[in-house]
One Martini backbone bead per residue (centre of mass of N, CA, C, O) as a GRO file, in nm:
protein
  153
    1UNK     BB    1   0.096   0.036   0.024
    2UNK     BB    2   0.076   0.354  -0.027
    3UNK     BB    3   0.076   0.665   0.103
    4UNK     BB    4  -0.191   0.765  -0.020
    5UNK     BB    5  -0.367   0.523   0.076
    6UNK     BB    6  -0.303   0.550   0.374
    7UNK     BB    7  -0.415   0.839   0.413
    8UNK     BB    8  -0.702   0.782   0.313
    9UNK     BB    9  -0.767   0.562   0.521
   10UNK     BB   10  -0.720   0.734   0.772
   11UNK     BB   11  -0.928   0.952   0.709
   12UNK     BB   12  -1.175   0.765   0.684
   13UNK     BB   13  -1.156   0.633   0.964
   14UNK     BB   14  -1.173   0.889   1.135
   15UNK     BB   15  -1.443   1.009   1.010
   16UNK     BB   16  -1.624   0.750   1.041
   17UNK     BB   17  -1.610   0.764   1.368
   18UNK     BB   18  -1.780   1.012   1.318
   19UNK     BB   19  -2.114   1.039   1.327
   20UNK     BB   20  -2.154   1.305   1.127
   21UNK     BB   21  -1.937   1.139   0.912
   22UNK     BB   22  -2.052   0.982   0.668
   23UNK     BB   23  -1.969   0.787   0.409
   24UNK     BB   24  -2.022   0.894   0.063
   25UNK     BB   25  -2.091   0.992  -0.264
   26UNK     BB   26  -2.191   1.289  -0.177
   27UNK     BB   27  -1.962   1.296   0.074
   28UNK     BB   28  -1.632   1.424   0.123
   29UNK     BB   29  -1.416   1.462   0.358
   30UNK     BB   30  -1.208   1.658   0.510
   31UNK     BB   31  -0.947   1.685   0.726
   32UNK     BB   32  -1.116   1.848   0.946
   33UNK     BB   33  -1.437   1.748   0.934
   34UNK     BB   34  -1.602   2.042   0.839
   35UNK     BB   35  -1.604   1.938   0.537
   36UNK     BB   36  -1.728   1.891   0.193
   37UNK     BB   37  -1.732   1.698  -0.093
   38UNK     BB   38  -1.937   1.766  -0.386
   39UNK     BB   39  -2.048   1.638  -0.651
   40UNK     BB   40  -2.158   1.789  -0.957
   41UNK     BB   41  -1.970   1.711  -1.224
   42UNK     BB   42  -1.935   1.489  -1.527
   43UNK     BB   43  -1.804   1.574  -1.850
   44UNK     BB   44  -1.807   1.432  -2.173
   45UNK     BB   45  -1.602   1.596  -2.437
   46UNK     BB   46  -1.394   1.561  -2.684
   47UNK     BB   47  -1.179   1.398  -2.478
   48UNK     BB   48  -1.307   1.544  -2.221
   49UNK     BB   49  -1.303   1.571  -1.858
   50UNK     BB   50  -1.531   1.750  -1.665
   51UNK     BB   51  -1.484   1.860  -1.325
   52UNK     BB   52  -1.709   1.922  -1.043
   53UNK     BB   53  -1.675   2.078  -0.712
   54UNK     BB   54  -1.827   2.109  -0.396
   55UNK     BB   55  -1.801   2.300  -0.092
   56UNK     BB   56  -1.914   2.219   0.241
   57UNK     BB   57  -2.091   2.318   0.546
   58UNK     BB   58  -2.218   2.248   0.907
   59UNK     BB   59  -2.015   2.439   1.064
   60UNK     BB   60  -2.013   2.663   1.293
   61UNK     BB   61  -1.736   2.863   1.235
   62UNK     BB   62  -1.586   2.804   0.994
   63UNK     BB   63  -1.230   2.865   0.909
   64UNK     BB   64  -1.120   2.694   0.708
   65UNK     BB   65  -0.899   2.564   0.435
   66UNK     BB   66  -0.627   2.384   0.306
   67UNK     BB   67  -0.596   2.160   0.051
   68UNK     BB   68  -0.410   2.320  -0.161
   69UNK     BB   69  -0.063   2.453  -0.246
   70UNK     BB   70   0.138   2.479  -0.492
   71UNK     BB   71   0.187   2.237  -0.681
   72UNK     BB   72   0.414   2.098  -0.844
   73UNK     BB   73   0.405   1.988  -1.164
   74UNK     BB   74   0.586   1.721  -1.104
   75UNK     BB   75   0.357   1.636  -0.854
   76UNK     BB   76   0.047   1.646  -0.938
   77UNK     BB   77  -0.021   1.356  -1.043
   78UNK     BB   78  -0.006   1.229  -0.736
   79UNK     BB   79  -0.236   1.433  -0.611
   80UNK     BB   80  -0.414   1.469  -0.885
   81UNK     BB   81  -0.675   1.235  -0.974
   82UNK     BB   82  -0.821   0.984  -1.180
   83UNK     BB   83  -1.052   0.702  -1.167
   84UNK     BB   84  -1.105   0.422  -1.396
   85UNK     BB   85  -1.121   0.174  -1.239
   86UNK     BB   86  -0.780   0.064  -1.308
   87UNK     BB   87  -0.738   0.364  -1.400
   88UNK     BB   88  -0.509   0.642  -1.427
   89UNK     BB   89  -0.552   1.007  -1.444
   90UNK     BB   90  -0.449   1.304  -1.544
   91UNK     BB   91  -0.424   1.610  -1.593
   92UNK     BB   92  -0.473   1.837  -1.814
   93UNK     BB   93  -0.266   1.979  -2.064
   94UNK     BB   94  -0.182   2.339  -2.106
   95UNK     BB   95   0.052   2.559  -2.174
   96UNK     BB   96   0.244   2.413  -1.937
   97UNK     BB   97  -0.017   2.322  -1.783
   98UNK     BB   98  -0.294   2.282  -1.591
   99UNK     BB   99  -0.653   2.214  -1.576
  100UNK     BB  100  -0.625   2.387  -1.284
  101UNK     BB  101  -0.594   2.493  -0.987
  102UNK     BB  102  -0.325   2.600  -0.789
  103UNK     BB  103  -0.548   2.623  -0.561
  104UNK     BB  104  -0.724   2.524  -0.239
  105UNK     BB  105  -0.948   2.738  -0.058
  106UNK     BB  106  -1.141   2.751   0.212
  107UNK     BB  107  -1.391   2.930   0.352
  108UNK     BB  108  -1.541   3.110   0.564
  109UNK     BB  109  -1.824   3.006   0.798
  110UNK     BB  110  -2.075   3.119   1.020
  111UNK     BB  111  -2.357   3.041   0.831
  112UNK     BB  112  -2.457   2.743   0.700
  113UNK     BB  113  -2.773   2.774   0.694
  114UNK     BB  114  -2.768   2.990   0.460
  115UNK     BB  115  -2.460   2.901   0.339
  116UNK     BB  116  -2.254   2.616   0.286
  117UNK     BB  117  -2.053   2.735   0.098
  118UNK     BB  118  -1.664   2.723   0.057
  119UNK     BB  119  -1.633   2.595  -0.245
  120UNK     BB  120  -1.460   2.536  -0.563
  121UNK     BB  121  -1.397   2.290  -0.834
  122UNK     BB  122  -1.203   2.272  -1.148
  123UNK     BB  123  -1.139   2.018  -1.409
  124UNK     BB  124  -0.926   1.849  -1.649
  125UNK     BB  125  -0.942   1.543  -1.834
  126UNK     BB  126  -0.885   1.265  -1.972
  127UNK     BB  127  -1.095   1.071  -2.131
  128UNK     BB  128  -1.262   0.803  -2.121
  129UNK     BB  129  -1.413   0.563  -2.231
  130UNK     BB  130  -1.755   0.510  -2.309
  131UNK     BB  131  -1.780   0.256  -2.097
  132UNK     BB  132  -1.729   0.472  -1.886
  133UNK     BB  133  -1.950   0.596  -1.602
  134UNK     BB  134  -1.725   0.637  -1.374
  135UNK     BB  135  -1.565   0.840  -1.110
  136UNK     BB  136  -1.269   0.906  -0.929
  137UNK     BB  137  -1.145   1.145  -0.688
  138UNK     BB  138  -0.815   1.282  -0.618
  139UNK     BB  139  -0.697   1.466  -0.324
  140UNK     BB  140  -0.579   1.653  -0.102
  141UNK     BB  141  -0.744   1.647   0.208
  142UNK     BB  142  -0.943   1.422   0.076
  143UNK     BB  143  -1.157   1.212   0.033
  144UNK     BB  144  -1.272   1.019  -0.179
  145UNK     BB  145  -1.446   1.107  -0.481
  146UNK     BB  146  -1.725   0.906  -0.496
  147UNK     BB  147  -1.888   0.822  -0.740
  148UNK     BB  148  -1.906   0.976  -1.063
  149UNK     BB  149  -2.119   1.053  -1.298
  150UNK     BB  150  -2.107   1.027  -1.644
  151UNK     BB  151  -2.162   1.267  -1.896
  152UNK     BB  152  -2.270   1.308  -2.222
  153UNK     BB  153  -2.214   1.558  -2.514
   0.00000   0.00000   0.00000
């Protein structure tokens, strides 16, 4: 088991033991345990898979957190990737960079009852073959996100 899988397992085990944070496909907890990644969409079009994730909290006085910050381009493939079945795919590259945000910082939220959103994330991946209908997303400091149903356009 590699370090990434060990950390994901540790995060999931820790958060799953907290009654308010049951793991499911709808909500993947962040490292703080006070915010969740919610898959919004995965759209496959012309060889590109566009994934969007929303981050929410239900914790009053959530102070925000850094999910990742300025991952060097030569290390990003092992930090943020998608899995389709038994295959792993890196972020799409364009003009010498990746088609994803340079960092992901979740914002402060004092009143999640009014608006629970604390962040959003969008990125592009090389699309899997058309017989693949679901994707799992992996990024630092968040439990595995998904499976996310892929829609074709």
